[in-house]
N, C-alpha and C positions, 0 to 999 in steps of 0.2 A: 504493502501498499501506500502510494508516495507521500512524503511529511507534510503536515499541514504549513500551509503561510502564515507567516506572524502574524498579531494585529497588527493593524498600521494605526496613523495617528488622529485621522477620521474614525477609526473605531474605538480608541480610545477616549476619544472626547468625549463620541457617542454615550459611553457609560456613562461617564462624566459625567455629564447632562441630565443624567435619571438620580444622582446621590443630591442629595437635600441638607442645607447647613441645617443644624439642629435647633438652633435658636431663629434664626431669619425667616426658614423655609421658603428656600430658593435656592435653586441647582448653584453645586460649584462653580460650571462654566459661566450662567447668567450673573455669575457676584465678580464673576471675573477674579476668581481665588485658585487658578489654577495656572502659574507661573513657567511652569517649562514640562514639554512629556519627554522623554527617552526609551527608545524601542530596542532592542536589543537579541533577536533570534525572539523567542518566548520570556524575556525577562523585559518586565515595564519596572522606569524609575519614574516617579512621578512627584514634584517639588510644591506642596498650597499655601499659600500664602494666608497668614488666621489675621484678625483686627485686633488681636490679642494674643500675650506670648502665654497666659495661662487659661488657656481654653479647656475645660474638663471633657470634651466632648470628642476629642481626637482619638481614643481608640475605638468608637461609635462611626468617626465619620471612616477610619480607615477599613474599619469589617464590610462597611458597604459601598464603599471604594470595591474591594474585592470581589467582594459577590457581583456586584456590576459589571464588574471586568468579566467573569467566567461565564455570565449570562451572555452577554453580549460575543462570548468567541465562542460559546457551544451553538449561539444563531448564527455565527458567521462563517462555522467550522473551521475556524482557526487555533492557533497554537497557542496555547497562554500557560506561563509555568508560576510566574511569582511576581508581585509588586514591593516593589520597594518605596515608602512615601515618606519626604525629609517636608517636616512643616517650617516656614519661615515667619517670624512675625512681618507683620504689614510697617511699612516706614511710616507711610501716611494714610487717616480712616478716609474713609469721602467724605465727608463734610469738612476736614483738613485741605483734601485737594481744591474741594470747591472754593473753599475760605482767603486760600494762598492765588488764584485767580482775579482777573474783574470781576467785579459783581456784573449779573444778569439783570441786577436790580438797583441802578446807582442813585436813583432817588430815593432809596429804600436803608433808613436807619439799621432798623431791627427785623428783622424775623422769627417769629416766634410760633414753633409747632404747638399745636395741644391733642395729644393724645387720650388713647387710654388702649387697655390689654382686653375689655371686653364689651360688646354693646349694652344699651341699658343703665349707663352709668350717669348718663346728664354731661356728656362729654360738649355737646353742640350748645346748649346750656352755659357752662364756665368758657368756652369761647367766646360767646357772646357777648354774655356780660362781660368778662374781662377788658374785648374791645370796646365797649360803651364806657365802662368804667374810666378806662386809660381816659377816651376823650373829652369826658368830663373834668381830667385834669388838665385840660388842652392840651392835651396831644395832638398829632394828626393821623388817626390811624385808619388803615385798611383789614378788611375778612376777609382771607381767601374761605370759601367754603370746598375744601379738600374732596371730603365726604363724596367721594362720586357717585357711591352706589344709593345713598339715604340722604338727599341734602335737607336741610329742613330748616335752612338758614331765610330762605326766602319766605317761608312761614311766620317764622318766630322776628322777622324786622317788616313784615305787613307790605310785601312787595307781590304778594296777590296778584296787583293789576297792573305793576310795572314789567313795563317793554323794552326787552334788552337793544343795546342801538352800538351801532359799531361806526370807526373811520378807517374808510380803505380795509385794512385786512388788523387791525386795533379792536379790541372790546372798551366800551367805554363802560366803568364800574355803574353801579348805580349809587347813589348818594341822598343817606338814609339816617334818620337818626343819630344825626350827628359823623359819621364815617362812610366809607367808600366800601362798596363790597358788591360780588362777584359769584355767582354760585351757577353749576350747571345745571340746576334744577329751573333754572329760567330762560333755557336753554335747548329744552327741549319738550318732549310736550310732557306733561303731569304725567299723562296716566297711562306712560310707556316704559316698563321694567327695563333697566337698562343691566341686559344680559351682555356685559363685556371680558371679554378675558383679561389677562396683564396687560398685553401693550395696549390693545385699547385706553384702560380709566389710563395709563401712562401718557399717551399723549394726550386726553382731555384735560388733565391736570398739567402738561404740559404748559398746554394752549390756554386757560386759564391763567398761569401763571404768569406766562412769562409775554404772551397778548395784551394783555389786559395794562388802558395807560392808568399807574398806579399816582405818577406824578411823583410830587415829596408827600413824605413820610416820614415819621420818627416809631411807627410800628406797623406792620402786617402782622397778623395773626391770621393760623392755619389752621383751620377747623380738618381733624384728619377722620381716614375711616378708622373704628377699630379695629385692634389688633397688629401682626407685625404683619403685613405683606405690600403688596408690589408699592404704595403710592407715598407710604413712609420710606420705604427703600431710592423712591424715585424722588424726591424733597429732598433728601440727604444728598443725592451724588448732582441736584440743579442747584438749589440757593445755597448762598450760607448762612445759618444759622447761627440768632444767637445764642438760640437754647431751644428747651423743651416744656409743656408744662404735664405732669399724670394726673390726669384727674379716675377717683377710684371712690367707689363705696365703701361704707365698715366694713361690709361682712367678709370673711376669709378668704370666702371663692373669689372677690373680688380683686384682692388684697395678691394674690397670687398673680393672676394676669396683670397687673397693674406692674407686677416686678420684672414680669419680663417683656415687657413694653418698655419698663428703666433702663431693662438691660442690653433692647436693639437700641436706644439711640445711644447710649452710650459706647456700643460697637462698632457704628458709626461714625463716630467721633463728636457726638452732640451734647452739651451742657444739660444736663437738668437741672433747670431754674428751680425746680418746686415740684411738691406733690400739693393738691386738692383736695381733698373729703370734701363731697357731695351728699346730699341727702344724709346729712350728721345726723338728725333728730328731726320728733316732730312733737309741736306744745299745741295742745289745745285749746280751747275758750279759756280754759278755767284754770289754766296757765302750769296744767301738767304737764310734763317734758314725757315722752313718749320714742324709746329708742328702738324705732322697727327694724331698722338694717344692725344694730349697734352701734357703737359710737366708737369715736378714736380710733380707729383699725386703721386709718391709711398714715395719720399722726406716727404709729407706731411703725408701721411700715417704711417713713421714711426715717425714722430715728435706725431703724436696722440696716438700712442703706448708706445711710449717712449722705440725707439731703433733705434738704432744705422744708420746712411747710409750711404752704404758705397761708393756709386757711381752709376753714370750713364754713358750707353753708348748709342751714337749714331746709327739710320740707315744710315748703309754705303752700298753700292754696292762689295767692295773689302772683308768686310767680309761672307756677304752670294757667296761667286766667292768661294774665300779661303777653305771654310769650306764645298762646296759644291763638291770640287776638291781631297778635304783630304788634303791640305797644311797647316791648319793651321795656323804655325810661321811664314809665310808672310803677314798674319795679323797684326802684327810687323813692316813691311818693307816698305810697302806702303805709308802708310797715320799717318805724325807725330802726327796726332790730334787723330787717333786711337790707335797710341803706346801708346801716355800718357794717354788713358782710361782705356786699357786694366793695363797698371802698375799701375794708379789707385789702380783702385780695387783690383789687387793684395796685394797691398802694406797695405793698409785699411783690407785688410781681417786680414793678417797674424800679421797685429798690434791688432786687435780685438781679435785671437786668444791669441796672449800675455798675453793681460789682462784677458782675462776669466783663462786663465791656472795659473796666479797668485794669482788670487781672490778665486779659486777652496782649498775648504779646505786639510789639511794633517795630517797625524798621526805622532803623534810623538811617538814612545817606548822609554822611559829609561830604 
């Protein structure tokens, strides 16, 4: 029987495209983690560049790579004997690389991502109220609805009847409630589900971010989809982020998902500006406080991860009512305790942004 041909470079990369990074849930090829492939007979040598040196998943990645190579070799009837994997440390993270290049949004001073490990924790509520809170302090603020699959910003900002406008190939943001905003929810049929694969979502997000006329902004808040999928990765590779805010509810299951979201941003080189606890408690008309989802869990998460805690926002019918009705500024007017909580969150975020900016290295040219 004739000897089997060895795996070629294309076959090896096909196998590697089937292996996902356990933290980022994307394949090693798409993430740009494959630095070299060498093939000699049935021997394959691969160098994989990791975002950080202390990755506990090295053994799992190695095992998955070997299994994928064996599977492709069987499919193609090729010779594969063994693989040698060398792990190297990434010299610059995805967002470090972007920050060291000229900004694609030169008129925007600070870009802040608002993310969460899971849906249903009120991430968009926090994104909207942070944007409005910063604007109430006199800042020029934009809000990018990056939740491509579930855009809720148009409802919360009362944009139901607003019509999108363009100038040439540039989108003109809506100006409402003292901020500028853009959302995919105003560019597609509201009754049409967005059944998009990763590349389509990536393209839509990139268009919203780069083809919108943001003008001069102090802050651009980006409301991300929940989880650790394509859009957060696209954001980190596209825009120079000042940092990210993680939204979490008090219960343990939300903390575990929020921890993964925080680790994702850290691996991408994005500083965590702080953690917000949403739905921290409910106070009845008689003044009795009910901890429906527990209380203080997000603060504990922040402490255990060494992250800043920006504050908490309680459950209150007025918040739900005003955001459902598209009158978000009324959230600052109904209840003093809600106004204090909202003002506290935006001021804490502004402080953390200032600290992060002061800590950023600068290049001095003599």
